C-alpha positions, 0 to 999 in steps of 0.5 A, spaced: 409 213 177 403 217 175 398 216 170 398 222 167 406 221 166 404 215 162 401 219 157 406 224 157 408 223 149 400 225 148 400 231 152 406 233 149 403 232 142 397 236 144 401 242 147 405 242 141 399 243 136 399 251 138 406 251 135 404 248 129 402 252 123 395 251 120 398 250 113 403 246 115 399 240 118 399 234 115 392 231 117 394 224 116 401 223 119 399 227 125 393 222 126 398 217 126 403 220 131 397 221 136 395 213 135 402 211 136 403 216 142 396 213 145 398 206 144 404 207 147 402 211 153 396 205 154 402 200 154 406 204 159 400 205 164 398 197 163 406 196 165 406 200 171 400 197 174 394 201 173 387 198 172 384 198 165 378 202 167 383 208 169 387 207 162 381 207 158 378 213 162 384 217 160 385 214 153 378 216 152 379 223 155 385 225 151 382 222 144 376 227 145 381 233 147 385 231 140 378 231 136 376 237 139 382 241 138 383 239 131 376 240 129 377 247 131 383 248 127 381 250 121 375 248 116 380 244 111 383 240 117 375 239 120 373 236 114 379 231 113 379 230 121 372 228 121 373 222 116 377 218 122 375 221 129 380 218 134 374 217 139 371 213 133 377 209 132 378 207 139 371 207 142 366 207 136 363 213 138 362 220 135 359 223 141 364 223 146 363 230 148 357 228 152 360 222 155 366 225 158 363 230 163 359 225 165 365 221 167 369 227 170 363 228 175 363 221 177 370 222 179 370 229 183 370 226 190 377 227 194 379 220 194 386 217 193 382 212 187 380 218 183 387 222 184 390 220 178 384 220 173 383 227 176 390 230 174 388 227 167 381 230 167 384 237 169 390 237 164 385 236 159 380 242 161 386 246 162 388 244 155 382 247 152 377 241 152 369 244 153 366 238 149 358 239 150 359 244 155 362 249 150 356 254 151 356 253 159 363 256 161 360 256 168 359 249 169 366 248 166 369 252 171 365 249 177 368 242 174 375 245 174 374 247 181 372 241 184 377 237 181 382 242 184 379 242 191 379 234 190 386 233 188 389 238 193 385 235 199 387 228 197 394 230 196 394 232 203 392 226 206 397 222 201 402 218 206 407 217 200 410 224 199 413 223 192 406 223 189 406 230 186 403 233 180 408 232 174 411 237 170 406 235 164 401 238 168 401 246 170 394 247 172 395 247 180 400 252 179 406 247 181 412 245 177 417 240 178 420 233 179 415 228 181 420 226 187 420 231 193 424 230 199 420 231 206 420 238 208 424 240 214 422 247 216 418 245 222 423 241 225 428 247 224 424 251 227 422 247 233 430 246 234 431 253 234 425 255 239 428 250 243 435 253 243 433 260 244 429 257 250 436 253 253 440 260 252 434 264 256 434 259 262 442 259 262 442 267 262 437 267 267 441 262 272 447 265 270 445 272 273 441 268 279 448 264 281 452 271 280 447 275 285 448 269 290 455 269 290 455 276 290 451 276 296 455 271 300 461 274 299 458 281 302 456 277 307 462 273 309 466 280 308 461 283 313 462 278 318 469 278 318 469 286 319 464 285 325 468 280 328 475 284 327 471 290 330 468 286 336 475 284 337 478 290 337 473 293 342 474 288 347 482 288 347 481 295 351 476 293 356 481 287 358 487 292 359 482 297 363 480 291 368 487 289 369 489 296 371 483 296 375 485 290 379 492 291 380 490 298 383 485 295 387 490 290 390 495 295 392 490 300 395 487 295 398 493 292 402 495 299 404 488 300 407 489 294 411 496 296 414 
C-alpha cells in the first residue's frame, strides 16, 4: 500500500470541499471530521510499516493544505477557522506554509525512499496548495515539474510492478487500480516476428525444393530420352553389319571358286 492510500479519507474530504456550499459549511463539525480522518490515516500508515518521518511529513502537508483551503473559502469561515488551525493543533505552528515547501525541496531527488511522500506532495499541489509561494506561480510549477519527473524516473526503476499511483491521485494523468499485471505486448511482438520469420524460411526452402525436384525430374526424363534414341540409332547399324557380313561371305566364297 502506498502512503497516499493510507490518507485516502483525508484526500476524499479535501476533494469534496469544492462541492460544499459556503453557507452550509459547519466549521466545527467539518474540523472534527478532518481531525478524525487524519488520526485514522496516521494509524493505517503506521500499521502498514511506514516510517514516522514519512507519516509526519504527509500529515503536515495535508494539515497545511486543509488550513489553506478553508481560509480561502469565505471571510466568515476564515475568521472561525483561524481560531483552531489544524497545523497548530498537530504541530504547534501557524507558519506551516513556509516550512512545507522547504520539506518538498528536500525530497525532489528520484529515489525510491522519496516516492511515497512525493505522491503526497504532488497531490497537495494539484489540490491547490500554494502556501508561501502564492505570489510565485513559476516556482510552484517548477516544484511540480521536479516532482513529476522524479516520480516517473523512480517508477521506471522500481522492481515491483504493483506500485502505481492510486486512484486518489490524478496528477500524473494515470487512473486505475494499484494492482497491475506486467505488460506482455513485447513478448507477443517477439513471438509474432519469430513466426513470420519461420514462415518465410519455410516458403523459401519449399520453393528451393520444388525447383530441385523439377530439375531432377527433367534430368532423368532427358537421360531416358537420350538413352532410347541411342538404342534406336544403334539397332539399324547392327542390322547393316549383319547384312554386310553375310554378303561378304557369299561373294567371297564365289570368288575363290
